[in-house]
ZAGU-991771 format. One record per residue: x, y, z negated of N, C-alpha, C, O, CB in turn; residue in three letters; residue number from 1; chain. Coordinates in Angstrom, 2 decimals. Each point is the difference from the previous one (the first is absolute). Glycine has a CB too. Layout:
BEGIN
X  Y  Z  X  Y  Z  X  Y  Z  X  Y  Z  X  Y  Z  ALA  NUM  A
...
***
This chain:
BEGIN
-13.23  5.92  -0.28  1.41  -0.09  -0.28  0.77  0.81  1.04  -0.32  0.01  1.19  0.00  -2.30  -2.24  MET  1  A
1.35  2.97  0.55  0.75  0.88  0.90  1.48  -0.32  0.06  0.72  0.56  0.83  -2.38  1.19  -1.32  ARG  2  A
2.13  -2.65  -0.40  1.42  -0.31  -0.03  0.26  -1.50  -0.06  -0.66  -0.72  -0.75  1.05  2.89  -0.36  GLY  3  A
0.56  -2.62  1.91  0.39  -1.41  0.02  1.47  -0.09  -0.36  0.86  0.54  0.70  -2.61  -1.10  1.06  LEU  4  A
2.04  -0.11  -2.86  1.36  -0.18  -0.49  0.31  -1.49  0.07  -0.76  -0.82  -0.52  0.63  2.87  -1.02  ILE  5  A
1.23  -2.40  2.19  0.30  -1.39  0.28  1.42  -0.35  -0.47  0.93  0.77  0.23  -2.52  -0.73  1.74  VAL  6  A
1.73  -1.18  -2.60  1.32  -0.54  -0.33  0.66  -0.42  1.31  -0.68  -0.24  0.99  -0.09  -0.53  -3.31  ASP  7  A
2.08  0.67  2.31  0.69  -0.43  1.22  0.33  -1.49  -0.03  -0.59  -0.77  0.75  1.54  3.07  -0.54  TYR  8  A
0.00  -2.71  -1.06  0.43  -1.40  -0.01  -1.12  -0.89  -0.52  -0.53  0.20  -1.09  2.92  0.51  0.74  PHE  9  A
-2.74  -1.70  1.17  -1.10  -0.89  -0.35  -1.34  0.43  0.57  -0.97  -0.75  -0.08  2.21  0.22  -1.97  GLY  10  A
-1.28  1.74  2.63  -1.25  0.49  0.58  0.24  0.43  1.45  -0.46  -0.67  0.93  -0.35  1.42  -3.22  VAL  11  A
1.50  0.34  2.50  0.21  0.53  1.35  1.09  -0.73  0.78  0.07  0.15  1.22  -0.82  2.03  -2.07  LEU  12  A
1.59  -2.94  0.19  1.15  -0.62  0.67  -0.26  -1.45  0.42  0.93  -0.80  0.05  0.53  2.29  -1.37  ASP  13  A
-2.68  -1.83  1.62  -0.38  -1.38  0.32  0.40  -0.45  1.38  0.93  0.53  0.61  -2.78  -0.24  -2.14  GLY  14  A
1.14  -1.29  2.02  0.25  -0.56  1.33  -0.28  1.05  1.06  -0.64  1.02  -0.27  0.05  -3.34  -0.56  THR  15  A
1.06  2.07  2.03  -0.27  0.95  1.11  -1.50  0.15  0.22  -0.49  1.09  0.29  2.68  -1.72  0.80  GLU  16  A
-2.92  -0.47  -1.23  -1.46  0.06  0.17  -0.62  0.90  -1.08  -0.86  0.83  0.30  0.86  -3.15  0.71  GLU  17  A
0.43  2.15  -2.26  -0.52  0.84  -1.08  0.41  1.46  0.21  -0.80  0.91  -0.24  0.90  -2.87  -1.33  ASP  18  A
1.13  2.18  2.02  0.47  1.37  0.22  -0.83  0.68  1.10  -0.34  1.18  -0.12  2.68  -1.85  -0.59  ARG  19  A
-2.67  -0.06  1.75  -0.84  0.56  1.06  -1.39  0.32  -0.54  -0.59  1.03  0.34  1.87  -2.34  1.39  ALA  20  A
-1.80  0.44  -2.57  -1.31  0.25  -0.61  0.04  1.21  -0.93  -0.93  0.80  -0.02  0.41  -3.25  0.18  SER  21  A
1.61  2.59  -0.92  0.15  1.18  -0.86  0.04  1.27  0.84  -0.63  1.00  -0.34  1.88  -2.39  -1.37  TRP  22  A
-0.50  1.35  2.83  0.06  1.18  0.87  -1.40  0.42  0.44  -0.30  1.19  0.05  2.58  -1.88  0.74  ARG  23  A
-3.11  -0.28  -0.48  -1.37  0.29  0.43  -0.81  0.62  -1.13  -0.69  1.00  0.20  0.82  -2.90  1.42  SER  24  A
-0.06  1.32  -2.80  -0.74  0.54  -1.17  0.48  1.41  -0.32  -0.81  0.90  -0.22  0.51  -3.23  -0.71  ILE  25  A
1.61  2.52  0.91  0.55  1.30  -0.35  -0.34  1.05  1.05  -0.24  1.16  -0.34  2.10  -2.30  -0.89  LEU  26  A
-1.88  0.76  2.49  -0.40  0.94  1.07  -1.47  0.39  -0.19  -0.35  1.17  0.17  2.03  -2.19  1.43  ALA  27  A
-2.52  0.07  -1.96  -1.41  0.31  -0.25  -0.17  0.91  -1.20  -0.82  0.92  0.02  0.20  -3.11  0.97  GLY  28  A
1.40  1.94  -2.02  -0.06  0.86  -1.19  0.45  1.41  0.35  -0.64  0.98  -0.39  1.07  -2.96  -1.10  ALA  29  A
0.67  2.09  2.23  0.51  1.31  0.41  -1.05  0.75  0.83  -0.19  1.20  -0.17  2.55  -2.11  0.16  ARG  30  A
-3.02  0.20  0.90  -1.04  0.61  0.84  -1.17  0.51  -0.84  -0.73  0.90  0.42  1.39  -2.42  1.46  ALA  31  A
-0.85  0.93  -3.08  -1.06  0.44  -0.92  0.53  0.98  -1.04  -0.64  0.23  -1.03  -0.51  -2.43  1.37  ASN  32  A
2.32  2.78  -0.07  0.61  1.00  -0.89  0.34  -0.53  -1.38  -0.03  0.75  -0.98  -1.23  0.96  2.22  ASP  33  A
1.57  -2.99  -1.33  0.44  -0.58  -1.26  1.49  0.33  -0.16  0.79  -0.18  0.92  -2.53  -1.71  -0.80  VAL  34  A
2.09  2.38  -1.30  1.41  0.28  -0.31  0.64  -1.28  -0.49  -0.62  -0.77  -0.74  0.11  3.20  0.17  ARG  35  A
1.77  -2.67  0.99  0.63  -1.29  -0.30  1.39  0.16  -0.57  0.73  0.94  0.32  -2.07  -1.94  1.50  MET  36  A
1.69  0.05  -2.68  1.33  -0.03  -0.60  0.41  -1.44  -0.25  -0.83  -0.89  -0.18  0.46  3.14  -0.88  ALA  37  A
1.69  -2.47  1.03  0.58  -1.25  -0.47  0.51  0.28  -1.39  0.68  1.00  -0.24  -0.04  -1.81  2.59  VAL  38  A
-0.97  -0.08  -3.29  0.49  0.08  -1.37  0.72  -1.31  -0.29  -0.63  -1.06  -0.06  -1.26  2.65  -0.67  LEU  39  A
3.21  -1.52  0.54  0.80  -1.21  -0.17  0.96  0.14  -1.16  0.49  1.10  -0.29  -0.69  -1.56  2.73  SER  40  A
0.47  -0.65  -3.11  0.99  -0.03  -1.07  1.41  -0.22  0.54  0.89  -0.44  -0.74  -2.65  -0.44  -0.80  ASN  41  A
1.98  1.18  2.78  1.30  -0.20  0.64  1.03  1.02  -0.50  -0.30  1.19  -0.08  -0.88  -2.11  2.11  GLU  42  A
2.39  0.45  -2.36  1.07  0.93  -0.34  0.58  0.63  1.28  -0.29  -0.46  1.10  0.82  -0.89  -3.20  PRO  43  A
0.29  2.37  1.93  0.68  0.59  1.15  0.92  -1.04  0.63  0.47  -0.91  -0.68  -0.59  3.22  -0.36  GLU  44  A
0.38  -2.16  2.33  0.90  -0.92  0.68  -0.62  -0.47  1.30  -0.96  0.60  0.48  1.91  -1.33  -2.66  GLY  45  A
-0.40  -0.34  2.76  -0.48  -0.48  1.31  -1.49  -0.37  -0.01  -0.69  0.24  0.99  2.98  -1.07  -0.56  PRO  46  A
-2.77  0.26  -1.52  -1.42  -0.34  -0.08  -0.88  1.23  0.06  -1.05  -0.01  0.64  1.64  -1.99  -1.98  GLY  47  A
-0.16  3.06  0.67  -0.76  1.25  0.00  -0.01  0.62  1.40  -1.02  0.55  0.43  1.63  -0.17  -2.84  ALA  48  A
0.51  -0.47  3.10  0.06  0.51  1.37  -0.99  -0.75  0.90  -0.67  0.61  0.83  3.09  0.02  -1.16  ASP  49  A
-2.50  -1.94  0.14  -0.94  -0.81  0.78  -1.45  0.41  -0.29  -0.81  0.11  0.91  2.45  -2.03  -0.94  ARG  50  A
-1.95  2.15  -1.25  -1.35  0.42  -0.37  -0.34  1.32  0.70  -1.07  0.13  0.58  1.29  -1.30  -2.82  VAL  51  A
0.69  2.13  2.18  -0.24  1.30  0.63  -0.19  -0.12  1.51  -0.91  0.60  0.57  2.26  0.48  -2.37  ARG  52  A
-0.49  -1.86  2.45  -0.09  -0.19  1.45  -1.33  -0.65  0.39  -0.67  0.46  0.92  3.16  -0.66  -0.80  GLU  53  A
-2.85  -0.86  -0.82  -1.25  -0.68  0.32  -1.21  0.89  -0.29  -0.98  -0.02  0.74  2.08  -2.18  -1.24  ASP  54  A
-1.04  2.97  -0.58  -1.10  0.91  -0.31  -0.20  0.97  1.16  -1.13  0.24  0.42  1.59  -0.43  -2.90  ALA  55  A
0.63  0.75  2.98  -0.10  0.91  1.17  -0.62  -0.72  1.19  -0.86  0.55  0.70  2.88  0.73  -1.51  ARG  56  A
-1.57  -2.52  1.05  -0.54  -0.77  1.13  -1.49  -0.26  -0.16  -0.73  -0.07  0.99  2.97  -1.00  -0.68  ALA  57  A
-2.69  0.91  -1.54  -1.43  -0.19  -0.28  -0.77  1.31  0.02  -1.23  0.00  -0.06  1.82  -2.00  -1.32  TYR  58  A
0.11  3.13  1.45  -0.67  1.29  -0.03  -0.32  0.47  -1.40  -0.90  0.82  -0.19  -0.03  -1.35  2.40  GLY  59  A
1.65  0.02  -3.19  -0.21  0.38  -1.40  1.03  1.06  -0.36  1.21  -0.23  0.08  -2.14  -2.07  -0.67  ILE  60  A
0.45  3.45  0.20  0.86  1.15  -0.29  0.72  -0.08  -1.33  1.18  0.35  -0.09  -2.70  0.98  1.46  GLU  61  A
0.85  -1.78  -2.39  0.52  0.07  -1.36  0.54  -1.35  -0.46  -0.68  -1.02  0.10  -0.94  2.85  -0.60  HIS  62  A
2.85  -1.82  -0.01  0.62  -1.20  -0.55  0.48  0.36  -1.41  0.83  0.89  -0.17  -0.13  -1.77  2.48  VAL  63  A
-1.23  0.18  -3.29  0.37  0.23  -1.39  0.72  -1.26  -0.48  -0.59  -1.08  -0.06  -1.40  2.67  -0.36  ILE  64  A
3.26  -1.44  0.07  0.84  -1.12  -0.42  0.43  0.18  -1.44  0.41  1.09  -0.41  0.38  -1.41  2.78  LEU  65  A
-0.87  -0.75  -3.15  0.41  0.10  -1.40  1.48  0.33  -0.13  0.41  0.60  -0.99  -2.19  -2.23  0.39  SER  66  A
2.58  1.24  1.59  1.42  0.32  -0.03  0.26  1.50  0.09  1.08  0.46  -0.37  -0.64  -2.66  1.38  GLY  67  A
-1.42  2.94  -0.52  0.11  1.46  0.10  -0.70  0.66  -1.19  0.55  0.92  -0.61  -0.46  -1.07  3.13  VAL  68  A
-1.28  -0.31  -2.85  -0.78  0.64  -1.06  0.42  -0.44  -1.40  -0.20  0.73  -0.97  -1.69  -0.59  2.57  THR  69  A
2.46  -1.33  -1.70  0.35  -0.55  -1.31  -1.19  -0.59  -0.73  0.10  -0.33  -1.18  1.71  1.98  1.07  GLY  70  A
-2.94  -1.78  0.80  -1.23  -0.51  -0.61  -0.46  -1.21  0.81  -0.19  0.09  1.21  -0.47  2.22  -2.07  ILE  71  A
0.48  -3.44  0.19  -0.42  -1.22  0.70  -1.46  -0.32  -0.26  -0.54  0.26  -1.08  2.87  -1.12  0.91  GLU  72  A
-2.97  0.28  1.18  -1.31  -0.60  -0.21  0.20  -1.13  -0.99  1.03  -0.67  0.10  -1.88  1.28  2.25  LYS  73  A
0.01  -0.88  -3.26  -1.36  0.49  -0.16  -0.15  1.22  -0.92  -1.10  0.25  -0.50  0.40  -2.56  0.90  PRO  74  A
1.77  3.08  -0.63  -0.14  1.20  -0.82  -0.99  0.96  0.65  0.03  0.21  1.21  2.33  -0.47  -2.05  GLU  75  A
-3.23  0.83  0.04  -1.04  0.90  0.51  0.59  1.14  0.81  -0.56  0.39  1.02  -0.86  -0.97  -2.97  ALA  76  A
2.55  1.11  1.51  0.59  1.15  0.68  0.36  -0.30  1.45  -0.02  0.91  0.84  0.90  -0.15  -3.04  GLU  77  A
-0.55  -2.01  2.53  0.30  -0.36  1.38  -1.22  0.21  0.90  0.11  0.55  1.09  1.59  -2.23  -1.90  ALA  78  A
-2.86  1.25  0.34  -1.23  0.15  0.78  -0.44  1.46  0.05  -0.48  0.48  1.03  -0.20  -2.81  -1.68  PHE  79  A
0.84  3.03  -0.46  -0.37  1.41  -0.04  0.87  0.82  0.95  -0.48  0.93  0.64  -0.28  -1.21  -3.02  LEU  80  A
2.05  -0.07  2.47  0.90  0.69  0.93  -0.43  -0.24  1.44  0.03  0.92  0.82  1.85  -1.14  -2.46  GLU  81  A
-2.28  -1.00  1.96  -0.47  -0.29  1.36  -1.24  0.83  0.32  -0.10  0.56  1.09  1.03  -2.90  -1.25  ALA  82  A
-1.87  2.42  -0.76  -1.20  0.80  0.22  0.37  1.48  0.18  -0.55  0.68  0.87  -0.81  -2.32  -2.23  ALA  83  A
2.28  2.13  0.54  0.44  1.39  0.13  0.60  0.27  1.37  -0.27  1.03  0.62  0.69  -0.95  -3.08  ARG  84  A
0.40  -1.01  2.94  0.63  0.18  1.32  -1.06  0.09  1.10  0.18  0.70  1.00  1.85  -1.95  -1.80  ARG  85  A
-3.12  0.52  0.60  -1.09  0.04  0.98  -0.94  1.19  -0.23  -0.92  0.24  0.78  1.06  -2.74  -0.60  LEU  86  A
0.12  3.24  -1.27  -0.84  1.14  -0.38  -1.44  -0.44  -0.23  -0.95  0.65  0.44  2.45  0.88  0.86  GLU  87  A
-1.63  -2.67  -2.01  -1.30  -0.57  -0.31  -0.06  -0.36  -1.48  1.02  -0.12  -0.66  -1.24  -0.76  3.01  LEU  88  A
-1.00  0.73  -2.84  -0.21  -0.53  -1.34  0.12  -1.53  0.07  -0.33  -0.59  1.03  -1.18  2.57  -1.68  GLU  89  A
1.97  -2.62  -0.42  0.10  -1.46  0.03  -1.31  -0.68  0.39  0.01  -1.01  0.70  1.74  1.17  -2.44  PRO  90  A
-2.88  0.38  1.31  -1.29  -0.63  0.30  -0.33  0.03  1.50  -0.94  -0.67  0.44  0.16  1.35  -2.72  ARG  91  A
1.54  0.08  3.06  -0.20  0.07  1.45  0.91  -0.98  0.76  -0.01  -0.03  1.23  -0.66  2.43  -1.50  GLU  92  A
1.46  -3.19  -0.48  1.03  -0.84  0.61  -0.26  -1.49  -0.20  -0.61  -0.43  -0.97  2.22  2.28  0.60  CYS  93  A
-1.11  -2.61  1.34  0.00  -1.46  -0.06  1.46  -0.44  0.01  0.79  0.46  0.82  -3.06  -0.65  0.37  VAL  94  A
2.62  -0.71  -2.11  1.35  -0.55  -0.06  -0.05  -1.46  0.39  -0.78  -0.77  -0.56  1.45  2.39  -1.26  MET  95  A
0.16  -2.02  2.80  0.09  -1.39  0.45  1.36  -0.54  -0.42  1.04  0.56  0.36  -2.60  -0.13  1.62  VAL  96  A
1.56  -1.52  -2.75  1.26  -0.55  -0.49  -0.14  -1.51  -0.15  -1.10  -0.51  -0.20  1.64  2.66  -1.01  ASP  97  A
0.58  -2.86  1.33  -0.02  -1.45  -0.14  0.32  -0.46  -1.42  0.03  -1.20  -0.27  0.64  1.04  2.66  ASP  98  A
-0.44  1.10  -3.31  0.24  -0.34  -1.41  -1.21  0.46  -0.80  -0.32  1.18  -0.04  2.85  -0.97  0.30  ALA  99  A
-3.20  -1.15  -0.90  -1.25  0.30  -0.71  0.22  1.04  -1.10  -0.89  0.80  -0.26  0.08  -3.11  0.77  ILE  100  A
1.98  2.31  -1.15  0.25  1.00  -1.05  0.06  1.41  0.58  -0.34  0.97  -0.69  1.58  -2.70  -0.63  GLU  101  A
-0.82  1.86  2.58  0.01  1.32  0.64  -1.41  0.43  0.40  -0.34  1.18  -0.10  2.66  -1.63  0.94  ASN  102  A
-3.12  -0.50  -0.41  -1.40  0.31  0.31  -0.71  0.47  -1.28  -0.73  0.99  0.02  0.71  -2.72  1.86  VAL  103  A
0.25  1.03  -2.96  -0.59  0.37  -1.29  0.49  1.38  -0.43  -0.79  0.81  -0.48  0.65  -3.24  -0.16  LEU  104  A
1.42  2.71  0.80  0.55  1.31  -0.33  -0.67  1.11  0.79  -0.30  1.06  -0.55  2.46  -2.14  0.00  GLY  105  A
-2.40  0.84  1.83  -0.67  0.99  0.85  -1.43  0.22  -0.48  -0.46  1.14  -0.10  1.89  -1.82  2.05  ALA  106  A
-2.13  -0.40  -2.25  -1.38  0.09  -0.47  -0.06  0.79  -1.31  -0.91  0.80  -0.20  0.36  -3.00  1.30  VAL  107  A
1.51  1.99  -1.97  0.02  0.72  -1.27  0.21  1.50  0.18  -0.35  0.78  -0.89  1.24  -2.83  -0.17  ARG  108  A
-0.34  2.47  2.19  0.16  1.44  0.26  -1.23  0.58  0.71  -0.08  1.21  0.22  2.56  -1.53  -0.08  THR  109  A
-3.44  -0.54  0.20  -1.22  0.48  0.64  -0.11  -0.35  1.47  -1.00  0.33  0.64  1.02  1.47  -2.26  GLY  110  A
0.99  -2.47  2.16  -0.03  -0.40  1.42  -0.81  -1.28  0.17  -0.27  -0.72  -0.97  2.51  1.81  1.35  MET  111  A
-2.61  -1.36  0.85  -0.54  -1.32  0.35  1.21  -0.86  0.36  0.87  0.44  0.75  -3.13  0.50  0.08  ILE  112  A
2.31  -2.14  -1.35  1.10  -0.90  0.28  -0.43  -1.15  0.90  -1.07  -0.58  -0.19  2.09  1.19  -2.00  GLY  113  A
-0.18  -0.91  3.17  -0.22  -1.15  0.88  1.19  -0.94  -0.19  1.14  0.37  0.26  -2.50  1.02  1.45  VAL  114  A
1.06  -2.60  -2.16  1.04  -1.01  -0.21  0.27  -0.68  1.33  -0.88  -0.67  0.55  0.19  0.32  -2.97  PHE  115  A
1.90  0.51  2.92  0.38  -0.52  1.31  0.59  -1.40  -0.14  1.02  -0.19  -0.66  -0.60  2.52  1.50  TYR  116  A
-1.07  -3.30  -0.21  0.53  -1.36  0.07  0.10  -0.45  1.45  1.00  -0.58  0.42  -1.98  0.05  -2.68  GLN  117  A
-0.07  0.80  3.01  -0.08  -0.37  1.41  -0.57  1.21  0.74  -0.96  0.62  -0.46  0.64  -3.12  -0.06  VAL  118  A
0.91  2.83  1.66  -0.41  1.20  0.71  -1.51  0.05  0.26  -0.64  1.01  -0.28  2.89  -0.96  1.33  PHE  119  A
-2.81  -1.13  -0.52  -1.42  0.03  0.39  -0.92  0.33  -1.16  -0.99  0.71  0.17  1.51  -2.37  1.58  ASP  120  A
-0.21  1.15  -2.93  -0.84  0.29  -1.18  0.12  1.46  -0.40  -1.01  0.66  -0.25  1.30  -3.01  -0.53  ARG  121  A
0.92  2.85  0.73  0.21  1.41  -0.37  -0.62  0.92  1.04  -0.55  1.04  -0.34  2.67  -1.65  -0.87  ALA  122  A
-2.01  0.23  2.47  -0.52  0.84  1.08  -1.50  0.22  -0.12  -0.50  1.09  0.27  2.31  -1.94  1.20  ALA  123  A
-2.54  -0.18  -1.89  -1.45  0.13  -0.19  -0.29  1.07  -1.05  -0.87  0.85  0.19  0.53  -3.27  0.44  VAL  124  A
1.08  2.39  -1.74  -0.20  1.00  -1.06  0.38  1.39  0.48  -0.74  0.96  -0.23  1.18  -2.72  -1.49  GLU  125  A
0.70  1.87  2.38  0.47  1.31  0.46  -0.96  0.59  1.02  -0.34  1.18  -0.08  2.71  -1.89  -0.32  ILE  126  A
-2.82  -0.10  1.34  -0.96  0.49  1.00  -1.27  0.51  -0.68  -0.53  1.05  0.37  1.44  -2.67  1.32  ARG  127  A
-1.39  0.88  -2.67  -1.21  0.41  -0.72  0.20  1.28  -0.78  -0.86  0.88  0.03  0.23  -3.26  -0.18  GLY  128  A
1.74  2.49  -0.55  0.27  1.19  -0.82  0.16  1.27  0.82  -0.36  1.09  -0.45  1.43  -2.58  -1.20  LEU  129  A
-0.53  1.35  2.85  0.26  1.17  0.85  -0.95  0.09  1.19  0.18  0.84  0.88  2.20  -0.96  -1.57  PHE  130  A
-3.39  -0.75  0.72  -1.01  0.00  1.05  0.65  -0.07  1.39  -0.32  0.80  0.89  -1.20  0.53  -2.39  ASP  131  A
2.42  -2.29  1.67  0.69  -0.19  1.27  -0.74  -1.05  0.82  -0.58  -0.94  -0.55  2.79  1.57  -0.50  LEU  132  A
-2.18  -0.48  2.35  -0.62  -0.98  0.89  0.67  -1.35  -0.13  1.18  -0.09  -0.32  -1.77  1.92  1.90  ASP  133  A
-0.17  -2.88  -1.34  0.56  -1.36  -0.03  1.07  -0.18  1.05  0.92  -0.80  -0.19  -3.09  -0.05  -0.66  GLU  134  A
2.09  1.57  1.97  1.01  -0.11  1.06  1.35  0.51  -0.48  1.04  -0.32  0.58  -2.84  0.59  1.15  ALA  135  A
1.77  0.53  -2.79  1.25  0.57  -0.53  0.66  -0.99  -0.90  1.07  0.28  -0.55  -1.98  2.02  0.69  VAL  136  A
***
């Protein structure tokens, strides 16, 4: 896997402990040359600004917002746009989301989907998919 696409609200915006753990996972992914993006159904406005700011703080370059693209998850085009931004094929990407319909939408485009409910559970899958050390 070469691309990690993550939802923001409900995934990256958790507790301080979860946010610190995400920073560690994302740093490990970056060190392994994994391309990363945030894909959110957020409209333009203060929420979108927060998503962009936090993405930068996490070291994530690409932010794809439905308020900008006009395409919402779980529409296939939302996932395909994220893969295009990463310059990858969907089959090279993993999508992490807390809405099962979005995970299913990603899978239908050829991505691997990780259903996010609790950080520790998702982290095990992400580490395995990207061959990251347990310390990460």
